[in-house]
C-alpha positions as CSV (number, residue, x, y, z in Angstrom):
1,X,0.0,0.0,0.0
2,X,1.2,3.5,-0.8
3,X,2.9,5.0,2.3
4,X,0.8,8.2,2.3
5,X,-2.4,6.3,1.9
6,X,-1.5,4.0,4.7
7,X,-0.6,6.9,6.9
8,X,-3.9,8.7,6.3
9,X,-5.8,5.5,7.0
10,X,-4.0,5.0,10.2
11,X,-4.5,8.6,11.3
12,X,-8.3,8.3,10.5
13,X,-8.6,5.1,12.6
14,X,-6.7,6.7,15.5
15,X,-8.6,10.0,15.4
16,X,-11.6,8.7,17.4
17,X,-9.4,7.2,20.1
18,X,-7.1,10.2,20.6
19,X,-9.9,12.8,20.3
20,X,-12.0,11.0,22.9
21,X,-9.1,10.6,25.2
22,X,-8.4,14.4,25.0
23,X,-12.1,15.2,25.5
24,X,-12.4,13.2,28.6
25,X,-9.4,14.5,30.4
26,X,-6.6,17.0,29.7
27,X,-4.2,14.8,31.7
28,X,-1.3,13.6,29.6
29,X,-0.8,9.8,29.6
30,X,2.7,8.5,28.8
31,X,3.8,5.0,27.6
32,X,4.7,2.5,30.4
33,X,8.3,3.0,31.4
34,X,8.8,6.2,29.4
35,X,11.2,8.8,30.7
36,X,9.5,12.2,30.9
37,X,11.6,15.3,30.7
38,X,11.1,19.1,30.1
39,X,12.9,20.5,27.1
40,X,15.7,22.1,29.1
41,X,16.3,18.8,30.9
42,X,16.6,17.0,27.7
43,X,18.9,19.6,26.1
44,X,21.2,19.5,29.2
45,X,22.2,15.9,28.4
46,X,25.6,16.1,26.7
47,X,24.9,13.1,24.5
48,X,22.3,15.0,22.6
49,X,23.2,16.9,19.5
50,X,21.3,19.0,17.0
51,X,21.8,18.4,13.3
52,X,21.5,20.9,10.6
53,X,18.5,20.4,8.3
54,X,16.2,22.3,6.0
55,X,12.6,22.4,4.8
56,X,11.7,20.6,1.6
57,X,9.3,22.2,-0.8
58,X,5.8,20.6,-0.3
59,X,2.2,21.6,-0.6
60,X,0.0,22.5,2.3
61,X,-3.3,24.3,2.8
62,X,-4.0,27.4,4.8
63,X,-7.1,29.1,6.2
64,X,-8.2,31.9,8.5
65,X,-11.5,31.6,10.3
66,X,-14.5,33.9,10.9
67,X,-15.4,32.4,14.3
68,X,-13.8,30.4,17.0
69,X,-13.1,26.7,16.2
70,X,-11.2,24.0,18.0
71,X,-9.4,21.0,16.4
72,X,-7.2,18.1,17.4
73,X,-3.8,17.3,15.8
74,X,-3.5,13.5,15.9
75,X,0.2,13.4,15.2
76,X,1.1,16.0,17.9
77,X,-1.6,14.7,20.2
78,X,-2.4,18.4,20.7
79,X,-5.6,20.5,20.7
80,X,-5.8,24.0,19.2
81,X,-8.4,26.8,19.5
82,X,-8.4,29.5,16.9
83,X,-10.4,32.8,16.7
84,X,-10.7,35.5,14.1
85,X,-7.9,37.6,15.6
86,X,-6.6,38.8,12.2
87,X,-3.2,37.0,12.6
88,X,-3.7,33.3,13.3
89,X,-3.6,30.9,10.3
90,X,-4.6,27.3,10.4
91,X,-2.3,25.1,8.2
92,X,-3.1,21.6,7.0
93,X,-0.3,19.2,6.0
94,X,0.2,16.3,3.7
95,X,-1.3,13.8,6.1
96,X,-4.3,15.9,7.1
97,X,-2.7,17.1,10.3
98,X,-3.5,20.7,11.3
99,X,-1.5,23.3,13.3
100,X,-1.4,27.0,13.6
101,X,1.0,29.8,12.6
102,X,1.0,33.6,12.6
103,X,0.3,35.4,9.3
104,X,3.7,37.2,9.0
105,X,5.4,33.8,9.3
106,X,3.1,32.2,6.7
107,X,3.8,35.1,4.3
108,X,7.6,34.7,4.7
109,X,7.7,30.8,4.8
110,X,5.2,30.0,2.0
111,X,4.3,31.0,-1.6
112,X,1.3,30.5,-3.8
113,X,1.5,27.4,-6.1
114,X,2.6,29.7,-9.0
115,X,5.6,30.9,-6.9
116,X,4.1,34.4,-6.3
117,X,4.1,36.0,-2.9
118,X,1.3,35.4,-0.4
119,X,-0.5,38.6,0.7
120,X,-2.7,39.4,3.7
121,X,-5.7,40.0,1.4
122,X,-5.4,36.4,0.1
123,X,-7.1,35.5,3.4
124,X,-9.9,38.1,3.1
125,X,-12.4,35.4,2.5
126,X,-12.5,33.5,5.8
127,X,-13.2,29.7,6.3
128,X,-11.8,28.8,2.8
129,X,-8.7,26.6,2.4
130,X,-6.2,28.0,-0.1
131,X,-3.3,26.0,-1.6
132,X,0.2,27.2,-0.7
133,X,3.7,25.8,-1.1
134,X,6.5,25.7,1.6
135,X,9.6,27.5,0.5
136,X,12.6,25.1,0.2
137,X,15.0,26.3,2.9
138,X,18.2,24.2,3.0
139,X,20.3,24.4,6.1
140,X,18.1,26.9,7.9
141,X,16.8,24.7,10.7
142,X,18.1,22.4,13.4
143,X,16.5,19.1,14.5
144,X,17.1,16.6,17.3
145,X,15.9,13.1,17.4
146,X,14.1,11.9,20.6
147,X,14.0,8.1,21.1
148,X,10.7,6.4,21.7
149,X,11.4,5.7,25.3
150,X,11.6,9.5,26.1
151,X,8.8,12.0,26.1
152,X,10.0,15.7,26.0
153,X,7.6,18.4,27.0
154,X,7.9,21.6,24.9
155,X,6.2,24.9,25.6
156,X,6.2,26.6,22.2
157,X,6.8,30.2,21.4
158,X,3.0,30.6,20.8
159,X,2.2,29.1,24.2
160,X,1.1,25.6,23.4
161,X,2.3,22.5,25.2
162,X,3.6,19.7,22.9
163,X,5.0,16.3,23.8
164,X,7.2,13.9,21.9
165,X,6.3,10.2,21.5
166,X,3.0,10.0,23.3
167,X,1.2,6.6,23.0
168,X,-1.7,5.7,20.6
169,X,0.0,7.5,17.7
170,X,2.7,6.1,15.3
171,X,6.1,7.8,15.7
172,X,8.5,5.8,13.5
173,X,11.8,5.6,15.4
174,X,10.9,8.7,17.5
175,X,9.8,12.3,17.1
176,X,12.0,15.3,16.5
177,X,12.6,18.6,18.1
178,X,12.9,21.4,15.5
179,X,13.9,25.0,15.6
180,X,15.3,27.7,13.2
181,X,18.9,28.8,13.1
182,X,19.7,32.0,14.9
183,X,21.8,35.0,13.7
184,X,25.0,33.1,14.6
185,X,23.9,29.9,12.8
186,X,23.2,28.1,16.1
187,X,19.9,26.6,17.2
188,X,17.3,29.2,18.2
189,X,16.1,27.8,21.5
190,X,13.5,30.5,21.9
191,X,11.2,28.8,19.3
192,X,11.3,25.0,19.5
193,X,8.5,22.7,18.4
194,X,7.8,19.0,17.9
195,X,7.4,17.1,14.6
196,X,6.2,13.5,14.4
197,X,8.9,11.1,13.4
198,X,6.7,9.5,10.8
199,X,6.4,12.7,8.7
200,X,9.7,14.4,9.5
201,X,11.4,12.9,6.4
202,X,8.6,14.2,4.2
203,X,9.1,17.8,5.3
204,X,12.7,18.1,6.3
205,X,16.1,17.1,4.8
206,X,17.6,14.0,6.6
207,X,21.1,14.2,5.2
208,X,22.5,15.6,8.4
209,X,21.3,12.6,10.6
210,X,24.2,10.6,11.9
């Protein structure tokens, strides 16, 4: 079976389980025997190393909303609530997973399918998905692999709490911590997020993995 079709089918089957779990209780459940660490605790371990990576060009969808909506990201095991605040954009990835970003970041990181620039007025019509393309950005990000037996808690720059390797969702060999490079070419630890290990190779270059 085609890998993307398999992944979409698996996500669909898991949606009811993960969404029900989140609806019943906000408490995070970890896999048996899993080590749980905050981001700074995990980064303090000398054996961990960032590797240089970059975004691949790929298609996503984007939308701004006219009223408050909430949704669940199955791959992140995270819930989001979005309002019509004039700046928050919902993005939908290759596998149907959704997350949020701010409009200025979307304008700088994506283009229209024809390569032209995205403008604020492209989102004038709310509640409509538009097709956009991620700009290929080689060697502008850092990533760090997190083994399956460890769950790292990350508080993102936009205030959401994300966790690596939570149960009930496939993670491949483990999720990844991702951040941009700073002005000195080092990891920008002020803005770190989590990307599921199953989809990381679809979105980011893996040449730097050792």
